[in-house]
PDB file of N, CA, C and O in Angstrom:
ATOM      1  N   MET A   1       8.496 -32.958 -11.092  1.00  0.00           N
ATOM      2  CA  MET A   1       8.216 -31.766 -11.067  1.00  0.00           C
ATOM      3  C   MET A   1       7.174 -31.500 -10.258  1.00  0.00           C
ATOM      4  O   MET A   1       6.276 -32.342 -10.227  1.00  0.00           O
ATOM      5  N   SER A   2       7.053 -30.300  -9.436  1.00  0.00           N
ATOM      6  CA  SER A   2       5.996 -29.671  -8.771  1.00  0.00           C
ATOM      7  C   SER A   2       4.944 -29.137  -9.946  1.00  0.00           C
ATOM      8  O   SER A   2       5.315 -28.809 -11.073  1.00  0.00           O
ATOM      9  N   ALA A   3       3.653 -29.112  -9.512  1.00  0.00           N
ATOM     10  CA  ALA A   3       2.280 -29.020  -9.807  1.00  0.00           C
ATOM     11  C   ALA A   3       1.950 -27.365 -10.196  1.00  0.00           C
ATOM     12  O   ALA A   3       1.153 -26.943 -11.034  1.00  0.00           O
ATOM     13  N   TRP A   4       2.977 -26.492  -9.157  1.00  0.00           N
ATOM     14  CA  TRP A   4       3.035 -24.905  -9.168  1.00  0.00           C
ATOM     15  C   TRP A   4       3.178 -24.629 -10.494  1.00  0.00           C
ATOM     16  O   TRP A   4       2.190 -24.277 -11.139  1.00  0.00           O
ATOM     17  N   PRO A   5       4.691 -24.775 -11.218  1.00  0.00           N
ATOM     18  CA  PRO A   5       4.936 -23.968 -12.289  1.00  0.00           C
ATOM     19  C   PRO A   5       3.843 -24.242 -13.252  1.00  0.00           C
ATOM     20  O   PRO A   5       3.588 -23.304 -14.007  1.00  0.00           O
ATOM     21  N   TYR A   6       3.052 -25.458 -13.408  1.00  0.00           N
ATOM     22  CA  TYR A   6       2.236 -25.514 -14.462  1.00  0.00           C
ATOM     23  C   TYR A   6       1.068 -25.019 -14.162  1.00  0.00           C
ATOM     24  O   TYR A   6       0.306 -24.564 -15.015  1.00  0.00           O
ATOM     25  N   ALA A   7       0.734 -25.073 -12.526  1.00  0.00           N
ATOM     26  CA  ALA A   7      -0.689 -24.314 -12.313  1.00  0.00           C
ATOM     27  C   ALA A   7      -0.587 -22.590 -12.948  1.00  0.00           C
ATOM     28  O   ALA A   7      -1.466 -21.992 -13.568  1.00  0.00           O
ATOM     29  N   VAL A   8       0.692 -22.116 -12.574  1.00  0.00           N
ATOM     30  CA  VAL A   8       0.670 -20.605 -12.525  1.00  0.00           C
ATOM     31  C   VAL A   8       1.111 -20.479 -14.124  1.00  0.00           C
ATOM     32  O   VAL A   8       0.829 -19.388 -14.619  1.00  0.00           O
ATOM     33  N   GLY A   9       1.603 -21.201 -14.789  1.00  0.00           N
ATOM     34  CA  GLY A   9       1.958 -20.985 -16.607  1.00  0.00           C
ATOM     35  C   GLY A   9       0.607 -21.170 -16.999  1.00  0.00           C
ATOM     36  O   GLY A   9       0.205 -20.313 -17.785  1.00  0.00           O
ATOM     37  N   SER A  10      -0.307 -22.151 -16.634  1.00  0.00           N
ATOM     38  CA  SER A  10      -1.685 -22.149 -17.019  1.00  0.00           C
ATOM     39  C   SER A  10      -2.864 -20.981 -16.883  1.00  0.00           C
ATOM     40  O   SER A  10      -3.861 -20.836 -17.590  1.00  0.00           O
ATOM     41  N   ILE A  11      -2.505 -20.349 -15.959  1.00  0.00           N
ATOM     42  CA  ILE A  11      -3.090 -18.937 -15.785  1.00  0.00           C
ATOM     43  C   ILE A  11      -2.787 -18.006 -16.194  1.00  0.00           C
ATOM     44  O   ILE A  11      -3.418 -17.003 -15.863  1.00  0.00           O
ATOM     45  N   GLY A  12      -1.750 -17.905 -17.049  1.00  0.00           N
ATOM     46  CA  GLY A  12      -0.731 -16.814 -17.496  1.00  0.00           C
ATOM     47  C   GLY A  12       0.213 -16.183 -16.572  1.00  0.00           C
ATOM     48  O   GLY A  12       0.565 -15.045 -16.881  1.00  0.00           O
ATOM     49  N   ALA A  13       0.654 -16.649 -15.590  1.00  0.00           N
ATOM     50  CA  ALA A  13       1.112 -15.997 -14.272  1.00  0.00           C
ATOM     51  C   ALA A  13       2.492 -17.105 -13.567  1.00  0.00           C
ATOM     52  O   ALA A  13       2.592 -17.777 -12.540  1.00  0.00           O
ATOM     53  N   PRO A  14       3.458 -16.812 -14.840  1.00  0.00           N
ATOM     54  CA  PRO A  14       4.570 -17.678 -14.514  1.00  0.00           C
ATOM     55  C   PRO A  14       5.476 -17.340 -13.470  1.00  0.00           C
ATOM     56  O   PRO A  14       6.327 -18.154 -13.110  1.00  0.00           O
ATOM     57  N   GLY A  15       5.378 -16.265 -12.973  1.00  0.00           N
ATOM     58  CA  GLY A  15       6.174 -15.691 -12.057  1.00  0.00           C
ATOM     59  C   GLY A  15       5.889 -15.512 -10.680  1.00  0.00           C
ATOM     60  O   GLY A  15       6.641 -15.088  -9.803  1.00  0.00           O
ATOM     61  N   LEU A  16       4.121 -16.075 -10.560  1.00  0.00           N
ATOM     62  CA  LEU A  16       3.833 -15.997  -9.295  1.00  0.00           C
ATOM     63  C   LEU A  16       4.504 -16.697  -8.374  1.00  0.00           C
ATOM     64  O   LEU A  16       5.229 -17.611  -8.765  1.00  0.00           O
ATOM     65  N   HIS A  17       4.429 -16.498  -7.411  1.00  0.00           N
ATOM     66  CA  HIS A  17       4.917 -17.440  -6.403  1.00  0.00           C
ATOM     67  C   HIS A  17       4.103 -17.520  -4.976  1.00  0.00           C
ATOM     68  O   HIS A  17       3.634 -16.463  -4.554  1.00  0.00           O
ATOM     69  N   VAL A  18       3.902 -18.799  -4.163  1.00  0.00           N
ATOM     70  CA  VAL A  18       3.249 -18.873  -3.235  1.00  0.00           C
ATOM     71  C   VAL A  18       3.296 -17.378  -1.973  1.00  0.00           C
ATOM     72  O   VAL A  18       2.370 -16.887  -1.327  1.00  0.00           O
ATOM     73  N   HIS A  19       4.224 -17.146  -2.003  1.00  0.00           N
ATOM     74  CA  HIS A  19       4.274 -15.938  -0.862  1.00  0.00           C
ATOM     75  C   HIS A  19       3.510 -14.741  -1.356  1.00  0.00           C
ATOM     76  O   HIS A  19       2.941 -13.970  -0.583  1.00  0.00           O
ATOM     77  N   ASP A  20       3.510 -14.580  -2.898  1.00  0.00           N
ATOM     78  CA  ASP A  20       2.860 -13.398  -3.347  1.00  0.00           C
ATOM     79  C   ASP A  20       1.562 -13.688  -2.864  1.00  0.00           C
ATOM     80  O   ASP A  20       0.952 -12.750  -2.350  1.00  0.00           O
ATOM     81  N   LEU A  21       0.964 -14.896  -2.929  1.00  0.00           N
ATOM     82  CA  LEU A  21      -0.869 -14.779  -2.411  1.00  0.00           C
ATOM     83  C   LEU A  21      -0.415 -14.821  -0.968  1.00  0.00           C
ATOM     84  O   LEU A  21      -1.360 -14.204  -0.476  1.00  0.00           O
ATOM     85  N   ARG A  22       0.311 -15.094  -0.023  1.00  0.00           N
ATOM     86  CA  ARG A  22       0.234 -14.964   1.237  1.00  0.00           C
ATOM     87  C   ARG A  22       0.426 -13.227   1.404  1.00  0.00           C
ATOM     88  O   ARG A  22      -0.266 -12.699   2.275  1.00  0.00           O
ATOM     89  N   HIS A  23       1.196 -12.492   0.721  1.00  0.00           N
ATOM     90  CA  HIS A  23       1.347 -11.197   0.720  1.00  0.00           C
ATOM     91  C   HIS A  23      -0.071 -10.480   0.585  1.00  0.00           C
ATOM     92  O   HIS A  23      -0.535  -9.695   1.412  1.00  0.00           O
ATOM     93  N   THR A  24      -0.769 -10.949  -0.777  1.00  0.00           N
ATOM     94  CA  THR A  24      -1.849 -10.317  -1.311  1.00  0.00           C
ATOM     95  C   THR A  24      -3.029 -10.495  -0.029  1.00  0.00           C
ATOM     96  O   THR A  24      -3.880  -9.628   0.169  1.00  0.00           O
ATOM     97  N   GLY A  25      -2.927 -11.777   0.807  1.00  0.00           N
ATOM     98  CA  GLY A  25      -4.283 -12.194   1.741  1.00  0.00           C
ATOM     99  C   GLY A  25      -3.857 -11.205   2.980  1.00  0.00           C
ATOM    100  O   GLY A  25      -4.580 -10.358   3.506  1.00  0.00           O
ATOM    101  N   SER A  26      -2.647 -11.494   3.275  1.00  0.00           N
ATOM    102  CA  SER A  26      -2.302  -9.957   4.516  1.00  0.00           C
ATOM    103  C   SER A  26      -2.393  -8.695   4.042  1.00  0.00           C
ATOM    104  O   SER A  26      -2.468  -7.846   4.931  1.00  0.00           O
ATOM    105  N   THR A  27      -2.410  -8.329   3.029  1.00  0.00           N
ATOM    106  CA  THR A  27      -2.850  -6.927   2.362  1.00  0.00           C
ATOM    107  C   THR A  27      -4.437  -6.557   2.523  1.00  0.00           C
ATOM    108  O   THR A  27      -5.046  -5.571   2.938  1.00  0.00           O
ATOM    109  N   PHE A  28      -4.795  -7.798   2.006  1.00  0.00           N
ATOM    110  CA  PHE A  28      -6.609  -7.696   1.698  1.00  0.00           C
ATOM    111  C   PHE A  28      -6.950  -7.644   3.323  1.00  0.00           C
ATOM    112  O   PHE A  28      -7.797  -6.802   3.620  1.00  0.00           O
ATOM    113  N   ALA A  29      -6.476  -8.329   4.272  1.00  0.00           N
ATOM    114  CA  ALA A  29      -6.787  -8.628   5.452  1.00  0.00           C
ATOM    115  C   ALA A  29      -7.051  -7.036   6.044  1.00  0.00           C
ATOM    116  O   ALA A  29      -8.069  -6.402   6.322  1.00  0.00           O
ATOM    117  N   ALA A  30      -5.597  -6.739   6.084  1.00  0.00           N
ATOM    118  CA  ALA A  30      -5.398  -5.214   6.586  1.00  0.00           C
ATOM    119  C   ALA A  30      -6.282  -4.192   5.926  1.00  0.00           C
ATOM    120  O   ALA A  30      -6.698  -3.272   6.629  1.00  0.00           O
ATOM    121  N   ALA A  31      -6.668  -4.256   4.461  1.00  0.00           N
ATOM    122  CA  ALA A  31      -7.584  -3.394   4.194  1.00  0.00           C
ATOM    123  C   ALA A  31      -9.003  -3.444   4.950  1.00  0.00           C
ATOM    124  O   ALA A  31      -9.705  -2.491   5.289  1.00  0.00           O
ATOM    125  N   GLY A  32      -9.241  -4.901   5.129  1.00  0.00           N
ATOM    126  CA  GLY A  32     -10.487  -5.075   5.884  1.00  0.00           C
ATOM    127  C   GLY A  32     -10.662  -4.589   7.252  1.00  0.00           C
ATOM    128  O   GLY A  32     -11.741  -4.732   7.827  1.00  0.00           O
ATOM    129  N   GLY A  33      -9.624  -4.003   7.821  1.00  0.00           N
ATOM    130  CA  GLY A  33      -9.840  -3.738   9.160  1.00  0.00           C
ATOM    131  C   GLY A  33      -8.957  -4.716  10.240  1.00  0.00           C
ATOM    132  O   GLY A  33      -9.123  -4.355  11.405  1.00  0.00           O
ATOM    133  N   THR A  34      -8.277  -5.595  10.116  1.00  0.00           N
ATOM    134  CA  THR A  34      -7.716  -6.569  10.681  1.00  0.00           C
ATOM    135  C   THR A  34      -6.339  -5.890  11.611  1.00  0.00           C
ATOM    136  O   THR A  34      -5.245  -5.843  11.050  1.00  0.00           O
ATOM    137  N   GLY A  35      -6.421  -5.604  12.416  1.00  0.00           N
ATOM    138  CA  GLY A  35      -5.556  -5.143  13.544  1.00  0.00           C
ATOM    139  C   GLY A  35      -4.327  -5.985  13.441  1.00  0.00           C
ATOM    140  O   GLY A  35      -4.200  -7.071  12.874  1.00  0.00           O
ATOM    141  N   ILE A  36      -3.250  -5.122  14.242  1.00  0.00           N
ATOM    142  CA  ILE A  36      -2.016  -5.614  14.031  1.00  0.00           C
ATOM    143  C   ILE A  36      -1.331  -7.101  14.831  1.00  0.00           C
ATOM    144  O   ILE A  36      -0.439  -7.898  14.538  1.00  0.00           O
ATOM    145  N   LYS A  37      -2.332  -6.936  16.016  1.00  0.00           N
ATOM    146  CA  LYS A  37      -2.190  -8.504  16.393  1.00  0.00           C
ATOM    147  C   LYS A  37      -2.766  -9.677  15.919  1.00  0.00           C
ATOM    148  O   LYS A  37      -2.339 -10.815  16.111  1.00  0.00           O
ATOM    149  N   ASP A  38      -3.789  -9.342  15.268  1.00  0.00           N
ATOM    150  CA  ASP A  38      -4.752 -10.450  14.120  1.00  0.00           C
ATOM    151  C   ASP A  38      -3.704 -10.783  13.134  1.00  0.00           C
ATOM    152  O   ASP A  38      -3.385 -11.952  12.920  1.00  0.00           O
ATOM    153  N   LEU A  39      -3.091  -9.644  12.449  1.00  0.00           N
ATOM    154  CA  LEU A  39      -2.507  -9.703  11.152  1.00  0.00           C
ATOM    155  C   LEU A  39      -1.187 -10.521  11.818  1.00  0.00           C
ATOM    156  O   LEU A  39      -0.931 -11.588  11.259  1.00  0.00           O
ATOM    157  N   MET A  40      -0.337 -10.145  12.932  1.00  0.00           N
ATOM    158  CA  MET A  40       0.574 -11.046  13.474  1.00  0.00           C
ATOM    159  C   MET A  40       0.715 -12.532  13.496  1.00  0.00           C
ATOM    160  O   MET A  40       1.623 -13.338  13.294  1.00  0.00           O
ATOM    161  N   ALA A  41      -0.979 -12.585  13.933  1.00  0.00           N
ATOM    162  CA  ALA A  41      -1.496 -14.470  14.060  1.00  0.00           C
ATOM    163  C   ALA A  41      -1.345 -14.847  12.697  1.00  0.00           C
ATOM    164  O   ALA A  41      -0.525 -15.694  12.339  1.00  0.00           O
ATOM    165  N   ARG A  42      -1.914 -14.399  12.124  1.00  0.00           N
ATOM    166  CA  ARG A  42      -1.969 -14.869  10.607  1.00  0.00           C
ATOM    167  C   ARG A  42      -0.861 -15.138   9.957  1.00  0.00           C
ATOM    168  O   ARG A  42      -0.664 -16.259   9.489  1.00  0.00           O
ATOM    169  N   MET A  43       0.126 -14.008   9.827  1.00  0.00           N
ATOM    170  CA  MET A  43       1.294 -14.462   9.544  1.00  0.00           C
ATOM    171  C   MET A  43       2.462 -15.209  10.064  1.00  0.00           C
ATOM    172  O   MET A  43       3.559 -15.363   9.528  1.00  0.00           O
ATOM    173  N   GLY A  44       1.927 -15.750  11.482  1.00  0.00           N
ATOM    174  CA  GLY A  44       3.137 -16.400  12.357  1.00  0.00           C
ATOM    175  C   GLY A  44       4.351 -15.753  12.549  1.00  0.00           C
ATOM    176  O   GLY A  44       5.467 -16.271  12.554  1.00  0.00           O
ATOM    177  N   HIS A  45       3.995 -14.328  12.743  1.00  0.00           N
ATOM    178  CA  HIS A  45       5.425 -13.491  12.938  1.00  0.00           C
ATOM    179  C   HIS A  45       5.208 -12.874  14.611  1.00  0.00           C
ATOM    180  O   HIS A  45       4.098 -12.613  15.075  1.00  0.00           O
ATOM    181  N   ASP A  46       6.538 -12.712  15.383  1.00  0.00           N
ATOM    182  CA  ASP A  46       6.117 -12.471  16.674  1.00  0.00           C
ATOM    183  C   ASP A  46       6.804 -10.736  16.616  1.00  0.00           C
ATOM    184  O   ASP A  46       6.867 -10.002  17.603  1.00  0.00           O
ATOM    185  N   SER A  47       7.131 -10.473  15.616  1.00  0.00           N
ATOM    186  CA  SER A  47       7.516  -8.983  15.522  1.00  0.00           C
ATOM    187  C   SER A  47       5.839  -8.134  14.806  1.00  0.00           C
ATOM    188  O   SER A  47       4.967  -8.648  14.106  1.00  0.00           O
ATOM    189  N   GLU A  48       5.932  -6.871  15.293  1.00  0.00           N
ATOM    190  CA  GLU A  48       4.622  -5.902  14.631  1.00  0.00           C
ATOM    191  C   GLU A  48       5.327  -5.427  13.619  1.00  0.00           C
ATOM    192  O   GLU A  48       4.534  -5.046  12.758  1.00  0.00           O
ATOM    193  N   ARG A  49       6.363  -5.269  13.311  1.00  0.00           N
ATOM    194  CA  ARG A  49       7.091  -4.725  12.161  1.00  0.00           C
ATOM    195  C   ARG A  49       6.607  -5.035  10.917  1.00  0.00           C
ATOM    196  O   ARG A  49       6.280  -4.146  10.130  1.00  0.00           O
ATOM    197  N   ALA A  50       6.512  -6.423  10.604  1.00  0.00           N
ATOM    198  CA  ALA A  50       5.628  -6.941   9.494  1.00  0.00           C
ATOM    199  C   ALA A  50       4.545  -6.641   9.102  1.00  0.00           C
ATOM    200  O   ALA A  50       4.269  -6.427   7.922  1.00  0.00           O
ATOM    201  N   ALA A  51       3.635  -6.572  10.217  1.00  0.00           N
ATOM    202  CA  ALA A  51       2.020  -6.399  10.366  1.00  0.00           C
ATOM    203  C   ALA A  51       1.805  -4.765  10.218  1.00  0.00           C
ATOM    204  O   ALA A  51       0.855  -4.178   9.699  1.00  0.00           O
ATOM    205  N   LEU A  52       2.850  -4.286  10.767  1.00  0.00           N
ATOM    206  CA  LEU A  52       2.582  -2.751  10.290  1.00  0.00           C
ATOM    207  C   LEU A  52       2.984  -2.232   8.690  1.00  0.00           C
ATOM    208  O   LEU A  52       2.606  -1.162   8.214  1.00  0.00           O
ATOM    209  N   ILE A  53       3.717  -3.099   8.080  1.00  0.00           N
ATOM    210  CA  ILE A  53       3.783  -2.589   6.452  1.00  0.00           C
ATOM    211  C   ILE A  53       2.802  -3.217   5.963  1.00  0.00           C
ATOM    212  O   ILE A  53       2.609  -2.712   4.857  1.00  0.00           O
ATOM    213  N   TYR A  54       1.869  -4.246   6.192  1.00  0.00           N
ATOM    214  CA  TYR A  54       0.735  -4.506   5.573  1.00  0.00           C
ATOM    215  C   TYR A  54      -0.450  -3.335   5.911  1.00  0.00           C
ATOM    216  O   TYR A  54      -1.165  -2.846   5.037  1.00  0.00           O
ATOM    217  N   GLN A  55      -0.514  -2.986   7.334  1.00  0.00           N
ATOM    218  CA  GLN A  55      -1.570  -1.988   7.567  1.00  0.00           C
ATOM    219  C   GLN A  55      -0.971  -0.554   6.690  1.00  0.00           C
ATOM    220  O   GLN A  55      -1.805   0.085   6.048  1.00  0.00           O
ATOM    221  N   HIS A  56       0.264  -0.159   6.693  1.00  0.00           N
ATOM    222  CA  HIS A  56       0.510   1.004   5.920  1.00  0.00           C
ATOM    223  C   HIS A  56       0.116   0.876   4.644  1.00  0.00           C
ATOM    224  O   HIS A  56      -0.362   1.870   4.098  1.00  0.00           O
ATOM    225  N   LYS A  57       0.208  -0.092   4.071  1.00  0.00           N
ATOM    226  CA  LYS A  57      -0.059  -0.326   2.407  1.00  0.00           C
ATOM    227  C   LYS A  57      -1.463  -0.197   2.182  1.00  0.00           C
ATOM    228  O   LYS A  57      -1.913   0.202   1.107  1.00  0.00           O
ATOM    229  N   ALA A  58      -2.281  -0.570   3.309  1.00  0.00           N
ATOM    230  CA  ALA A  58      -3.831  -0.948   3.403  1.00  0.00           C
ATOM    231  C   ALA A  58      -4.472   0.636   3.227  1.00  0.00           C
ATOM    232  O   ALA A  58      -5.311   1.166   2.499  1.00  0.00           O
ATOM    233  N   ARG A  59      -3.532   1.079   4.379  1.00  0.00           N
ATOM    234  CA  ARG A  59      -4.092   2.671   4.661  1.00  0.00           C
ATOM    235  C   ARG A  59      -3.882   3.501   3.188  1.00  0.00           C
ATOM    236  O   ARG A  59      -4.648   4.415   2.886  1.00  0.00           O
ATOM    237  N   GLY A  60      -3.102   3.210   2.576  1.00  0.00           N
ATOM    238  CA  GLY A  60      -2.925   3.984   1.301  1.00  0.00           C
ATOM    239  C   GLY A  60      -2.109   5.421   1.719  1.00  0.00           C
ATOM    240  O   GLY A  60      -2.161   6.418   0.998  1.00  0.00           O
ATOM    241  N   ALA A  61      -1.515   5.382   2.716  1.00  0.00           N
ATOM    242  CA  ALA A  61      -0.350   6.419   3.592  1.00  0.00           C
ATOM    243  C   ALA A  61       0.108   7.391   2.629  1.00  0.00           C
ATOM    244  O   ALA A  61      -0.048   8.578   2.915  1.00  0.00           O
ATOM    245  N   ASP A  62       0.705   7.043   1.416  1.00  0.00           N
ATOM    246  CA  ASP A  62       1.096   7.614   0.549  1.00  0.00           C
ATOM    247  C   ASP A  62       0.426   8.663  -0.184  1.00  0.00           C
ATOM    248  O   ASP A  62       0.674   9.856  -0.357  1.00  0.00           O
ATOM    249  N   HIS A  63      -0.388   7.975  -0.523  1.00  0.00           N
ATOM    250  CA  HIS A  63      -1.707   8.544  -1.207  1.00  0.00           C
ATOM    251  C   HIS A  63      -2.340   9.541  -0.313  1.00  0.00           C
ATOM    252  O   HIS A  63      -2.511  10.706  -0.671  1.00  0.00           O
ATOM    253  N   ALA A  64      -2.633   9.158   0.670  1.00  0.00           N
ATOM    254  CA  ALA A  64      -3.333  10.407   1.713  1.00  0.00           C
ATOM    255  C   ALA A  64      -2.481  11.505   1.862  1.00  0.00           C
ATOM    256  O   ALA A  64      -2.956  12.640   1.913  1.00  0.00           O
ATOM    257  N   ILE A  65      -0.912  11.240   1.959  1.00  0.00           N
ATOM    258  CA  ILE A  65       0.062  12.291   2.402  1.00  0.00           C
ATOM    259  C   ILE A  65       0.240  13.153   1.302  1.00  0.00           C
ATOM    260  O   ILE A  65       0.686  14.286   1.489  1.00  0.00           O
ATOM    261  N   THR A  66      -0.188  12.569  -0.329  1.00  0.00           N
ATOM    262  CA  THR A  66      -0.072  13.586  -1.451  1.00  0.00           C
ATOM    263  C   THR A  66      -1.330  14.598  -1.748  1.00  0.00           C
ATOM    264  O   THR A  66      -1.399  15.688  -2.315  1.00  0.00           O
ATOM    265  N   ASN A  67      -2.253  13.784  -1.137  1.00  0.00           N
ATOM    266  CA  ASN A  67      -3.718  14.421  -1.241  1.00  0.00           C
ATOM    267  C   ASN A  67      -3.772  15.792  -0.499  1.00  0.00           C
ATOM    268  O   ASN A  67      -4.191  16.856  -0.956  1.00  0.00           O
ATOM    269  N   ALA A  68      -3.122  15.479   1.073  1.00  0.00           N
ATOM    270  CA  ALA A  68      -3.227  16.377   1.669  1.00  0.00           C
ATOM    271  C   ALA A  68      -2.174  17.499   1.539  1.00  0.00           C
ATOM    272  O   ALA A  68      -2.428  18.564   2.102  1.00  0.00           O
ATOM    273  N   THR A  69      -0.903  17.357   0.786  1.00  0.00           N
ATOM    274  CA  THR A  69      -0.213  18.406   0.276  1.00  0.00           C
ATOM    275  C   THR A  69      -0.650  19.121  -0.642  1.00  0.00           C
ATOM    276  O   THR A  69      -0.242  20.283  -0.657  1.00  0.00           O
ATOM    277  N   ASP A  70      -1.710  18.639  -1.814  1.00  0.00           N
ATOM    278  CA  ASP A  70      -1.976  19.050  -2.528  1.00  0.00           C
ATOM    279  C   ASP A  70      -2.965  20.174  -2.384  1.00  0.00           C
ATOM    280  O   ASP A  70      -2.898  21.289  -2.901  1.00  0.00           O
ATOM    281  N   ALA A  71      -4.170  19.543  -1.359  1.00  0.00           N
ATOM    282  CA  ALA A  71      -5.087  20.369  -0.620  1.00  0.00           C
ATOM    283  C   ALA A  71      -4.496  21.715  -0.053  1.00  0.00           C
ATOM    284  O   ALA A  71      -4.934  22.863  -0.131  1.00  0.00           O
ATOM    285  N   HIS A  72      -3.389  21.222   0.530  1.00  0.00           N
ATOM    286  CA  HIS A  72      -2.953  22.787   1.090  1.00  0.00           C
ATOM    287  C   HIS A  72      -2.570  23.767   0.407  1.00  0.00           C
ATOM    288  O   HIS A  72      -2.853  24.958   0.532  1.00  0.00           O
ATOM    289  N   ILE A  73      -1.547  22.961  -0.734  1.00  0.00           N
ATOM    290  CA  ILE A  73      -0.945  24.266  -1.778  1.00  0.00           C
ATOM    291  C   ILE A  73      -2.527  25.069  -2.317  1.00  0.00           C
ATOM    292  O   ILE A  73      -2.919  26.228  -2.182  1.00  0.00           O
ATOM    293  N   GLU A  74      -3.083  24.002  -2.885  1.00  0.00           N
ATOM    294  CA  GLU A  74      -4.533  24.691  -3.481  1.00  0.00           C
ATOM    295  C   GLU A  74      -5.090  25.512  -2.594  1.00  0.00           C
ATOM    296  O   GLU A  74      -5.537  26.587  -2.996  1.00  0.00           O
ATOM    297  N   ALA A  75      -5.152  25.236  -1.513  1.00  0.00           N
ATOM    298  CA  ALA A  75      -5.848  26.322  -0.164  1.00  0.00           C
ATOM    299  C   ALA A  75      -5.007  27.768  -0.383  1.00  0.00           C
ATOM    300  O   ALA A  75      -5.632  28.809  -0.588  1.00  0.00           O
ATOM    301  N   GLU A  76      -3.557  27.741  -0.324  1.00  0.00           N
ATOM    302  CA  GLU A  76      -2.889  28.628  -0.047  1.00  0.00           C
ATOM    303  C   GLU A  76      -3.001  29.384  -1.552  1.00  0.00           C
ATOM    304  O   GLU A  76      -2.750  30.587  -1.621  1.00  0.00           O
ATOM    305  N   GLN A  77      -3.324  28.755  -2.544  1.00  0.00           N
ATOM    306  CA  GLN A  77      -3.169  29.746  -3.668  1.00  0.00           C
ATOM    307  C   GLN A  77      -4.329  30.332  -3.771  1.00  0.00           C
ATOM    308  O   GLN A  77      -4.266  31.516  -4.101  1.00  0.00           O
ATOM    309  N   HIS A  78      -5.839  29.696  -3.519  1.00  0.00           N
ATOM    310  CA  HIS A  78      -6.834  30.507  -3.310  1.00  0.00           C
ATOM    311  C   HIS A  78      -6.888  31.430  -2.595  1.00  0.00           C
ATOM    312  O   HIS A  78      -7.444  32.438  -3.031  1.00  0.00           O
ATOM    313  N   GLN A  79      -6.393  31.438  -1.376  1.00  0.00           N
ATOM    314  CA  GLN A  79      -5.954  32.357  -0.492  1.00  0.00           C
ATOM    315  C   GLN A  79      -5.524  33.769  -1.037  1.00  0.00           C
ATOM    316  O   GLN A  79      -5.984  34.815  -0.578  1.00  0.00           O
ATOM    317  N   ASP A  80      -4.603  33.708  -2.053  1.00  0.00           N
ATOM    318  CA  ASP A  80      -3.451  34.689  -2.756  1.00  0.00           C
ATOM    319  C   ASP A  80      -4.461  35.349  -3.874  1.00  0.00           C
ATOM    320  O   ASP A  80      -4.064  36.138  -4.731  1.00  0.00           O
ATOM    321  N   ASN A  81      -5.795  34.921  -3.745  1.00  0.00           N
ATOM    322  CA  ASN A  81      -6.604  35.573  -5.043  1.00  0.00           C
ATOM    323  C   ASN A  81      -6.118  35.737  -6.146  1.00  0.00           C
ATOM    324  O   ASN A  81      -6.030  36.865  -6.631  1.00  0.00           O
ATOM    325  N   GLY A  82      -5.706  34.661  -6.766  1.00  0.00           N
ATOM    326  CA  GLY A  82      -5.153  34.267  -7.920  1.00  0.00           C
ATOM    327  C   GLY A  82      -3.803  34.718  -8.370  1.00  0.00           C
ATOM    328  O   GLY A  82      -3.371  34.505  -9.503  1.00  0.00           O
ATOM    329  N   ASP A  83      -3.060  35.447  -7.289  1.00  0.00           N
ATOM    330  CA  ASP A  83      -1.762  35.788  -7.682  1.00  0.00           C
ATOM    331  C   ASP A  83      -0.945  34.878  -7.071  1.00  0.00           C
ATOM    332  O   ASP A  83       0.105  35.270  -6.562  1.00  0.00           O
ATOM    333  N   ALA A  84      -1.289  33.615  -7.037  1.00  0.00           N
ATOM    334  CA  ALA A  84      -0.032  32.319  -6.735  1.00  0.00           C
ATOM    335  C   ALA A  84       1.186  32.221  -7.476  1.00  0.00           C
ATOM    336  O   ALA A  84       1.161  32.391  -8.695  1.00  0.00           O
ATOM    337  N   THR A  85       2.125  31.995  -6.945  1.00  0.00           N
ATOM    338  CA  THR A  85       3.130  31.021  -7.494  1.00  0.00           C
ATOM    339  C   THR A  85       2.946  29.985  -7.960  1.00  0.00           C
ATOM    340  O   THR A  85       2.205  29.217  -7.347  1.00  0.00           O
ATOM    341  N   THR A  86       3.502  29.592  -9.130  1.00  0.00           N
ATOM    342  CA  THR A  86       3.214  28.028  -9.600  1.00  0.00           C
ATOM    343  C   THR A  86       4.408  27.602  -8.831  1.00  0.00           C
ATOM    344  O   THR A  86       5.359  28.378  -8.738  1.00  0.00           O
ATOM    345  N   LEU A  87       4.440  26.402  -8.257  1.00  0.00           N
ATOM    346  CA  LEU A  87       5.533  25.614  -7.721  1.00  0.00           C
ATOM    347  C   LEU A  87       5.815  25.039  -8.876  1.00  0.00           C
ATOM    348  O   LEU A  87       5.120  24.929  -9.886  1.00  0.00           O
ATOM    349  N   GLY A  88       7.240  24.562  -8.575  1.00  0.00           N
ATOM    350  CA  GLY A  88       8.091  23.230  -9.609  1.00  0.00           C
ATOM    351  C   GLY A  88       8.866  22.832  -8.847  1.00  0.00           C
ATOM    352  O   GLY A  88       8.847  23.071  -7.639  1.00  0.00           O
ATOM    353  N   PRO A  89       9.712  22.126  -9.462  1.00  0.00           N
ATOM    354  CA  PRO A  89      10.855  21.351  -8.934  1.00  0.00           C
ATOM    355  C   PRO A  89      11.731  22.308  -8.495  1.00  0.00           C
ATOM    356  O   PRO A  89      11.798  23.343  -9.158  1.00  0.00           O
ATOM    357  N   ALA A  90      12.549  22.163  -7.335  1.00  0.00           N
ATOM    358  CA  ALA A  90      13.894  22.742  -6.653  1.00  0.00           C
ATOM    359  C   ALA A  90      15.033  22.852  -7.843  1.00  0.00           C
ATOM    360  O   ALA A  90      15.386  21.931  -8.581  1.00  0.00           O
ATOM    361  N   SER A  91      15.347  23.730  -7.845  1.00  0.00           N
ATOM    362  CA  SER A  91      16.740  23.917  -9.016  1.00  0.00           C
ATOM    363  C   SER A  91      17.864  23.771  -8.218  1.00  0.00           C
ATOM    364  O   SER A  91      18.988  23.846  -8.714  1.00  0.00           O
TER     365      SER A  91
END
């Protein structure tokens, strides 16, 4: 039996895989400013596609898009001098 299941069980993470550590390390590297070519070399990939995934996660693109949308809506509401219509889900 491999020592891996015992090791991850002893730290309370029985579903943890070695690939999870690789993914976490690559995400941390991208968050630290590592460029696409360096990420590709680190991961051993020939394609930029995988490296872009890590950089996208590191940059928090979804969070930034949401914040920008919220800021735009709030600015529009303030321009309406308090007469803004409440936005909600489409029916």
